Backbone as a chain_set.jsonl record, in Angstrom:
{"seq": "XXXXXXXXXXXXXXXXXXXXXXXXXXXXXXXXXXXXXXXXXXXXXXXXXXXXXXXXXXXXXXXXXXXXXXXXXXXXXXXXXXXXXXXXXXXXXXXXXXXXXXXXXXXXXXXXXXXXXXXXXXXXXXXXXXXXXXXXXXXXXXXXXXXXXXXXXXXXX", "coords": {"N": [[61.091, -5.374, 35.228], [61.791, -7.804, 37.599], [64.865, -9.753, 37.91], [64.375, -12.488, 38.438], [61.808, -12.857, 37.488], [62.219, -12.398, 34.82], [63.788, -14.625, 34.223], [61.885, -16.574, 34.733], [60.013, -15.993, 32.758], [61.507, -16.686, 30.441], [61.753, -19.396, 30.976], [59.073, -20.37, 30.853], [58.373, -19.701, 28.244], [60.06, -21.341, 26.828], [58.802, -23.727, 27.067], [56.662, -23.708, 25.41], [54.331, -24.487, 22.936], [53.079, -23.5, 19.969], [49.864, -23.545, 18.758], [49.057, -23.407, 15.567], [46.593, -23.283, 14.338], [44.671, -22.478, 16.283], [45.928, -20.521, 17.749], [46.582, -20.883, 20.36], [48.869, -21.007, 23.075], [50.398, -23.691, 23.946], [51.161, -25.476, 26.857], [53.961, -27.434, 27.405], [55.115, -28.659, 29.501], [54.868, -30.101, 32.824], [51.577, -30.993, 34.007], [48.472, -30.522, 35.784], [45.754, -32.655, 36.965], [43.534, -31.622, 35.67], [44.499, -30.568, 33.391], [45.811, -28.141, 33.456], [48.742, -26.247, 33.071], [51.711, -26.501, 35.047], [54.213, -24.827, 36.922], [57.346, -24.314, 38.537], [57.905, -21.802, 40.828], [59.985, -20.308, 42.683], [60.21, -17.756, 43.853], [57.675, -16.945, 44.091], [56.083, -18.388, 45.844], [56.268, -21.139, 45.244], [55.003, -23.958, 43.438], [53.012, -23.038, 40.673], [50.138, -22.256, 38.64], [50.535, -22.18, 35.166], [49.105, -20.477, 33.432], [48.26, -18.481, 35.165], [50.714, -17.431, 35.982], [51.585, -16.456, 33.528], [49.667, -14.463, 33.191], [50.444, -12.809, 35.262], [53.015, -12.027, 34.395], [52.528, -10.753, 31.909], [50.1, -9.406, 31.93], [49.745, -7.909, 34.157], [48.623, -9.067, 36.387], [48.217, -10.069, 39.786], [49.576, -12.698, 41.642], [48.577, -13.114, 44.152], [46.062, -12.2, 44.034], [42.519, -12.296, 44.441], [40.912, -12.698, 42.326], [40.143, -14.581, 39.328], [41.957, -16.149, 36.633], [40.81, -16.473, 33.528], [40.006, -18.498, 30.63], [39.452, -17.581, 27.33], [39.561, -19.265, 25.211], [38.982, -21.668, 26.31], [40.787, -23.674, 26.862], [42.637, -25.424, 29.022], [45.402, -25.807, 28.998], [46.463, -23.691, 27.669], [48.36, -20.668, 27.614], [48.39, -18.215, 26.422], [48.381, -14.794, 26.561], [46.566, -13.274, 25.11], [44.371, -14.851, 24.98], [43.287, -14.911, 27.458], [41.548, -13.635, 30.355], [40.814, -11.637, 33.233], [38.67, -12.506, 35.861], [35.808, -12.61, 38.089], [35.038, -14.838, 40.897], [32.391, -15.716, 40.432], [32.104, -15.275, 37.676], [33.942, -17.132, 36.793], [32.676, -19.533, 37.567], [30.377, -19.353, 35.97], [31.547, -19.402, 33.442], [32.667, -21.966, 33.435], [30.423, -23.554, 33.409], [29.268, -23.189, 30.954], [28.009, -24.609, 28.041], [28.426, -27.2, 28.953], [31.09, -27.367, 29.374], [32.604, -28.25, 27.087], [35.187, -28.525, 25.87], [36.839, -29.57, 27.912], [35.527, -31.978, 28.402], [36.135, -33.342, 26.071], [38.822, -33.783, 26.459], [39.068, -35.698, 28.358], [40.315, -38.638, 29.996], [38.903, -40.896, 30.557], [35.923, -42.484, 29.462], [32.322, -42.02, 29.744], [31.127, -44.483, 30.332], [33.231, -45.974, 31.479], [33.596, -44.485, 33.814], [31.153, -44.945, 35.117], [31.427, -47.69, 35.509], [33.645, -47.781, 37.218], [32.537, -46.559, 39.496], [30.535, -48.419, 40.059], [32.024, -50.771, 40.565], [33.397, -49.939, 42.847], [31.245, -49.574, 44.616], [30.553, -52.184, 44.922], [32.501, -53.08, 46.54], [35.098, -53.419, 45.617], [38.533, -52.741, 45.894], [40.012, -49.47, 45.788], [42.648, -49.315, 44.876], [42.876, -51.596, 43.267], [40.972, -51.029, 41.314], [42.13, -48.751, 40.212], [44.462, -49.823, 39.051], [43.283, -51.459, 37.123], [42.083, -49.622, 35.37], [44.208, -48.054, 34.717], [44.792, -45.619, 36.064], [45.321, -43.222, 38.728], [45.033, -43.94, 42.296], [43.978, -41.773, 43.571], [42.529, -40.539, 41.517], [40.503, -42.433, 41.175], [39.275, -42.222, 43.69], [38.359, -39.542, 43.562], [36.519, -39.799, 41.478], [34.598, -41.652, 42.489], [33.631, -40.168, 44.588], [32.42, -38.114, 43.344], [33.861, -35.791, 42.78], [35.261, -35.356, 40.516], [34.199, -35.813, 37.142], [31.565, -35.347, 37.761], [29.363, -34.763, 36.301], [28.637, -37.08, 35.078], [26.114, -39.299, 34.98], [24.414, -41.991, 36.737], [23.083, -43.627, 35.048]], "CA": [[60.818, -6.758, 35.61], [62.909, -8.367, 38.376], [65.632, -10.781, 37.204], [63.785, -13.821, 38.568], [60.65, -12.926, 36.592], [62.79, -12.52, 33.483], [64.154, -16.038, 34.101], [60.625, -17.323, 34.691], [59.472, -15.754, 31.421], [62.268, -17.549, 29.527], [61.432, -20.788, 31.31], [57.766, -20.8, 30.34], [58.359, -19.591, 26.783], [60.76, -22.523, 26.306], [57.878, -24.867, 27.154], [55.491, -23.266, 24.647], [54.075, -25.003, 21.594], [52.007, -22.663, 19.434], [48.915, -24.198, 17.86], [48.874, -22.454, 14.468], [45.17, -23.218, 14.005], [43.889, -21.775, 17.302], [46.713, -19.463, 18.381], [46.864, -21.236, 21.751], [50.225, -21.324, 23.499], [50.2, -24.914, 24.724], [52.21, -25.795, 27.817], [54.486, -28.776, 27.155], [55.665, -29.186, 30.748], [53.962, -30.839, 33.686], [50.209, -30.491, 34.118], [47.667, -31.163, 36.821], [44.74, -33.569, 36.449], [42.558, -30.907, 34.84], [45.172, -30.123, 32.177], [46.459, -26.842, 33.635], [50.188, -26.309, 33.184], [52.281, -26.173, 36.358], [55.61, -24.41, 36.851], [57.922, -24.004, 39.844], [58.228, -20.372, 40.972], [60.469, -20.174, 44.062], [60.014, -16.406, 44.381], [56.224, -16.688, 44.123], [55.386, -19.372, 46.671], [56.383, -22.536, 44.812], [54.329, -24.367, 42.206], [51.924, -22.16, 40.252], [49.531, -22.537, 37.336], [51.239, -21.421, 34.134], [48.285, -19.389, 32.888], [48.267, -17.404, 36.154], [52.034, -16.816, 35.897], [51.571, -15.672, 32.286], [48.872, -13.264, 33.468], [51.284, -11.955, 36.105], [54.112, -11.491, 33.607], [52.167, -9.972, 30.725], [48.812, -8.722, 32.054], [49.712, -7.148, 35.393], [47.867, -9.81, 37.399], [48.957, -10.434, 40.993], [49.286, -14.084, 42.038], [47.842, -13.113, 45.421], [44.742, -11.654, 43.749], [41.402, -13.22, 44.65], [40.236, -12.895, 41.052], [40.554, -15.748, 38.557], [42.41, -15.96, 35.256], [39.917, -17.32, 32.738], [40.41, -18.743, 29.244], [38.451, -17.39, 26.28], [39.671, -20.427, 24.327], [38.524, -22.82, 27.088], [41.829, -24.697, 26.802], [43.396, -25.243, 30.261], [46.838, -25.855, 28.739], [46.851, -22.462, 26.979], [48.779, -19.532, 28.427], [48.486, -17.052, 25.557], [47.688, -13.696, 27.233], [45.463, -12.792, 24.28], [43.247, -15.774, 25.171], [42.909, -14.924, 28.871], [41.036, -12.417, 30.976], [40.65, -11.752, 34.679], [37.257, -12.485, 36.21], [35.396, -12.889, 39.462], [34.679, -16.246, 41.118], [31.115, -16.013, 39.765], [32.366, -15.374, 36.238], [34.612, -18.413, 36.601], [31.652, -20.583, 37.63], [29.535, -19.215, 34.775], [32.358, -19.843, 32.309], [32.829, -23.424, 33.518], [29.166, -24.259, 33.154], [28.844, -22.973, 29.569], [28.045, -25.719, 27.078], [28.926, -28.42, 29.585], [32.544, -27.312, 29.3], [32.852, -29.236, 26.05], [36.605, -28.798, 25.627], [37.372, -30.456, 28.933], [34.945, -33.303, 28.186], [36.881, -33.975, 24.982], [40.166, -34.079, 26.929], [39.02, -36.706, 29.411], [40.979, -39.912, 29.76], [37.913, -41.958, 30.729], [34.599, -42.163, 28.939], [31.254, -42.103, 30.744], [30.91, -45.889, 30.722], [34.307, -46.342, 32.402], [33.299, -43.823, 35.087], [30.049, -45.704, 35.741], [31.985, -48.981, 35.923], [34.473, -47.515, 38.405], [31.628, -46.335, 40.63], [29.859, -49.682, 40.356], [33.005, -51.659, 41.2], [33.634, -49.431, 44.204], [30.065, -49.857, 45.452], [30.554, -53.632, 45.159], [33.547, -53.382, 47.501], [36.422, -53.579, 45.02], [39.444, -51.73, 46.432], [40.414, -48.402, 44.881], [43.952, -49.667, 44.292], [42.637, -52.566, 42.198], [40.259, -50.313, 40.245], [43.122, -47.876, 39.589], [45.305, -50.656, 38.189], [42.47, -51.934, 36.012], [41.829, -48.528, 34.433], [45.471, -47.345, 34.504], [44.697, -44.28, 36.639], [45.793, -43.214, 40.112], [44.035, -44.178, 43.344], [43.343, -40.473, 43.813], [41.532, -40.364, 40.464], [39.369, -43.299, 41.526], [38.61, -41.596, 44.838], [37.638, -38.356, 43.089], [35.386, -40.244, 40.663], [33.536, -42.254, 43.318], [33.08, -39.116, 45.454], [31.837, -37.125, 42.427], [34.652, -34.563, 42.72], [35.497, -35.247, 39.082], [33.183, -36.516, 36.357], [30.314, -35.19, 38.488], [28.277, -34.669, 35.321], [28.309, -38.408, 34.57], [25.038, -39.907, 35.766], [24.511, -43.424, 36.995], [22.415, -44.257, 33.901]], "C": [[62.025, -7.279, 36.391], [63.584, -9.515, 37.612], [64.973, -12.145, 37.281], [62.527, -13.959, 37.713], [61.1, -13.022, 35.144], [63.185, -13.976, 33.214], [62.905, -16.919, 33.972], [59.969, -17.187, 33.315], [60.174, -16.647, 30.395], [61.893, -19.011, 29.716], [60.091, -21.205, 30.698], [57.687, -20.676, 28.819], [59.089, -20.761, 26.129], [59.897, -23.773, 26.338], [56.595, -24.587, 26.378], [55.473, -23.928, 23.276], [52.881, -24.215, 21.062], [51.157, -23.487, 18.465], [48.574, -23.177, 16.774], [47.403, -22.255, 14.13], [44.388, -22.342, 14.981], [44.607, -20.563, 17.895], [47.041, -19.747, 19.838], [48.361, -21.476, 21.937], [50.092, -22.511, 24.435], [51.41, -25.206, 25.593], [52.652, -27.23, 27.597], [55.132, -29.392, 28.394], [54.61, -29.942, 31.535], [52.6, -30.169, 33.82], [49.511, -31.176, 35.29], [46.589, -32.025, 36.162], [43.71, -32.915, 35.548], [43.188, -30.349, 33.565], [45.833, -28.758, 32.274], [47.961, -27.041, 33.805], [50.647, -25.875, 34.566], [53.759, -25.846, 36.19], [56.08, -24.033, 38.257], [58.38, -22.549, 39.852], [58.697, -20.12, 42.392], [60.251, -18.791, 44.666], [58.538, -16.021, 44.448], [55.488, -17.832, 44.819], [55.43, -20.802, 46.204], [55.636, -22.799, 43.518], [53.121, -23.477, 41.926], [51.358, -22.654, 38.926], [50.156, -21.605, 36.3], [50.395, -20.268, 33.609], [48.214, -18.214, 33.868], [49.618, -16.672, 36.153], [52.12, -15.952, 34.636], [50.782, -14.376, 32.493], [49.66, -12.286, 34.344], [52.348, -11.258, 35.252], [53.659, -10.481, 32.549], [50.852, -9.202, 30.833], [48.697, -7.91, 33.344], [48.931, -7.792, 36.518], [48.767, -10.112, 38.6], [48.574, -11.851, 41.401], [48.534, -14.161, 43.36], [46.419, -12.574, 45.247], [43.665, -12.718, 43.959], [40.603, -13.453, 43.375], [40.829, -14.109, 40.332], [41.095, -15.319, 37.203], [41.638, -16.982, 34.427], [40.41, -17.421, 31.298], [39.246, -18.454, 28.295], [38.411, -18.612, 25.374], [39.194, -21.713, 25.004], [39.503, -23.992, 27.03], [42.726, -24.529, 28.031], [44.913, -25.236, 30.077], [47.365, -24.562, 28.113], [47.283, -21.391, 27.977], [49.055, -18.302, 27.558], [47.712, -15.904, 26.211], [46.517, -13.131, 26.42], [44.224, -13.668, 24.418], [42.708, -15.748, 26.594], [42.337, -13.582, 29.299], [40.839, -12.691, 32.456], [39.167, -11.619, 34.994], [37.014, -12.825, 37.669], [35.151, -14.385, 39.649], [33.363, -16.624, 40.427], [31.292, -16.15, 38.259], [33.07, -16.692, 35.915], [33.599, -19.562, 36.599], [30.758, -20.544, 36.398], [30.268, -19.744, 33.548], [32.474, -21.363, 32.278], [31.561, -24.172, 33.143], [28.663, -24.103, 31.725], [29.027, -24.244, 28.747], [28.65, -26.985, 27.676], [30.439, -28.498, 29.57], [33.056, -28.359, 28.31], [34.323, -29.546, 25.834], [37.142, -29.788, 26.636], [36.792, -31.857, 28.809], [35.737, -34.046, 27.111], [38.271, -34.404, 25.422], [40.211, -35.195, 27.963], [39.703, -38.0, 29.007], [39.988, -41.071, 29.808], [36.587, -41.548, 30.112], [33.541, -42.399, 30.03], [31.035, -43.534, 31.232], [31.98, -46.36, 31.709], [34.06, -45.732, 33.779], [32.191, -44.568, 35.825], [30.554, -47.054, 36.267], [32.836, -48.812, 37.177], [33.589, -47.344, 39.627], [30.931, -47.627, 41.04], [30.81, -50.651, 41.063], [33.267, -51.235, 42.642], [32.462, -49.753, 45.123], [29.937, -51.346, 45.754], [31.686, -54.053, 46.091], [34.925, -53.621, 46.928], [37.301, -52.421, 45.506], [39.853, -50.729, 45.35], [41.713, -48.694, 44.173], [43.759, -50.613, 43.105], [41.911, -51.922, 41.014], [41.246, -49.434, 39.478], [44.013, -48.663, 38.63], [44.547, -51.1, 36.945], [42.293, -50.858, 34.938], [43.064, -47.672, 34.131], [45.359, -45.86, 34.871], [45.199, -44.361, 38.073], [44.662, -43.551, 41.087], [43.28, -42.885, 43.649], [42.256, -40.201, 42.768], [40.301, -41.198, 40.759], [38.58, -42.684, 42.667], [37.783, -40.393, 44.401], [36.403, -38.751, 42.283], [34.264, -40.778, 41.548], [32.896, -41.237, 44.253], [32.516, -37.943, 44.651], [32.558, -35.774, 42.465], [35.098, -34.299, 41.287], [34.447, -36.104, 38.391], [31.816, -36.445, 37.043], [29.119, -35.135, 37.552], [27.863, -36.036, 34.778], [27.293, -39.053, 35.506], [25.241, -41.41, 35.915], [23.849, -44.257, 35.893], [21.475, -45.329, 34.257]], "O": [[63.154, -7.206, 35.907], [62.958, -10.166, 36.776], [64.997, -12.895, 36.306], [62.209, -15.058, 37.259], [60.433, -13.658, 34.328], [62.951, -14.499, 32.124], [62.882, -17.88, 33.203], [59.435, -18.156, 32.778], [59.517, -17.288, 29.575], [61.736, -19.761, 28.753], [59.989, -22.274, 30.095], [57.0, -21.468, 28.174], [58.774, -21.133, 24.999], [60.228, -24.772, 25.699], [55.554, -25.176, 26.669], [56.47, -23.927, 22.554], [51.796, -24.26, 21.642], [51.66, -24.047, 17.491], [47.88, -22.195, 17.039], [47.008, -21.178, 13.685], [43.54, -21.553, 14.564], [43.971, -19.683, 18.475], [47.706, -18.942, 20.49], [49.027, -22.063, 21.084], [49.713, -22.349, 25.595], [52.546, -25.185, 25.12], [51.827, -28.144, 27.599], [55.637, -30.514, 28.344], [53.592, -30.368, 30.989], [52.483, -28.946, 33.756], [49.905, -32.258, 35.725], [46.525, -32.111, 34.936], [43.075, -33.595, 34.741], [42.503, -29.73, 32.751], [46.364, -28.261, 31.282], [48.402, -27.89, 34.58], [50.05, -24.992, 35.181], [54.469, -26.494, 35.421], [55.313, -23.503, 39.06], [59.147, -22.123, 38.988], [57.886, -19.748, 43.24], [60.12, -18.671, 45.884], [58.2, -14.898, 44.821], [54.384, -18.196, 44.415], [54.683, -21.628, 46.728], [55.634, -21.968, 42.61], [52.316, -23.197, 42.815], [52.021, -23.381, 38.186], [50.289, -20.402, 36.526], [50.925, -19.184, 33.365], [48.118, -17.065, 33.438], [49.667, -15.451, 36.302], [52.662, -14.847, 34.672], [51.191, -13.315, 32.021], [49.548, -11.072, 34.177], [52.558, -10.051, 35.372], [54.329, -9.474, 32.32], [50.514, -8.429, 29.936], [47.663, -7.291, 33.595], [48.609, -7.13, 37.505], [49.956, -10.382, 38.429], [47.391, -12.175, 41.496], [47.914, -15.183, 43.653], [45.66, -12.503, 46.214], [43.884, -13.898, 43.684], [39.717, -14.307, 43.342], [41.898, -14.596, 40.7], [40.739, -14.259, 36.688], [41.793, -18.191, 34.601], [41.132, -16.551, 30.81], [38.167, -19.027, 28.448], [37.361, -18.958, 24.832], [39.022, -22.735, 24.34], [39.106, -25.152, 27.135], [43.506, -23.578, 28.083], [45.632, -24.708, 30.926], [48.577, -24.36, 28.036], [46.673, -21.22, 29.033], [49.864, -17.449, 27.923], [46.502, -16.021, 26.401], [45.582, -12.571, 26.99], [43.135, -13.262, 24.012], [41.771, -16.481, 26.912], [42.604, -12.545, 28.692], [40.713, -13.842, 32.875], [38.487, -10.738, 34.467], [37.914, -13.272, 38.381], [35.064, -15.123, 38.668], [33.237, -17.727, 39.896], [30.702, -17.033, 37.636], [32.813, -17.295, 34.873], [33.651, -20.448, 35.745], [30.418, -21.59, 35.844], [29.687, -20.444, 32.719], [32.389, -21.974, 31.213], [31.617, -25.287, 32.624], [27.735, -24.802, 31.317], [30.089, -24.866, 28.772], [29.31, -27.752, 26.975], [31.01, -29.576, 29.736], [33.842, -29.238, 28.665], [34.683, -30.706, 25.634], [37.825, -30.743, 26.268], [37.49, -32.834, 29.082], [35.979, -35.247, 27.235], [38.85, -35.306, 24.817], [41.293, -35.593, 28.396], [39.677, -38.405, 27.845], [40.203, -42.105, 29.176], [36.174, -40.394, 30.227], [33.849, -42.918, 31.103], [30.784, -43.759, 32.416], [31.669, -47.066, 32.669], [34.289, -46.384, 34.798], [32.29, -44.792, 37.031], [30.152, -47.498, 37.342], [32.75, -49.625, 38.097], [33.862, -47.921, 40.68], [30.758, -47.896, 42.229], [30.433, -51.28, 42.052], [33.348, -52.071, 43.542], [32.657, -50.156, 46.269], [29.288, -51.73, 46.727], [31.827, -55.235, 46.403], [35.841, -53.988, 47.663], [36.869, -51.269, 45.526], [40.017, -51.074, 44.18], [41.872, -48.36, 42.999], [44.4, -50.453, 42.066], [42.199, -52.231, 39.858], [41.209, -49.376, 38.249], [44.283, -48.209, 37.518], [45.1, -51.115, 35.846], [42.347, -51.15, 33.744], [42.985, -46.693, 33.388], [45.763, -44.978, 34.114], [45.472, -45.451, 38.575], [43.484, -43.459, 40.741], [42.086, -42.909, 43.948], [41.186, -39.691, 43.101], [39.176, -40.721, 40.609], [37.351, -42.63, 42.617], [36.636, -40.241, 44.82], [35.358, -38.11, 42.392], [33.105, -40.399, 41.376], [31.751, -41.413, 44.67], [32.177, -36.904, 45.217], [31.947, -34.735, 42.215], [35.289, -33.148, 40.893], [33.877, -37.012, 38.996], [31.007, -37.366, 36.923], [27.993, -35.426, 37.955], [26.847, -36.144, 34.09], [27.582, -39.316, 36.673], [26.123, -42.005, 35.297], [24.048, -45.471, 35.829], [20.858, -45.928, 33.376]]}, "num_chains": 1, "name": "protein.A"}
């Protein structure tokens, strides 16, 4: 293992919280909006998803690979190699659609009613900035919600 990967291994293990109940290795550092851990990897193109870096370090995965690193535990914050496997884009889509991706629904910051309200306010002409302040989310989050990029499963009711 090159020295920089050894340093990277130490870095991510120092940000690990083990859930004794599930065995998940939870990332305690920065995360993206979907809950995936993010880590800076200067020798691997900059910011990377922690679970993909873990797969590189301990499963022989290449970060340039077109395959996906999937979670058996369905926990985006987990980077335990025993909970991950490599799959095709189709397997990733199939995995995401299972059971409505219940884990991620439980991790949401906004409930369905708030999402409907955000969309309604936007359709009435309220500015995204004002909606974001009202719901304590970013303008980008509001944009993604109104354009159905996130919370796409929430109907208009």
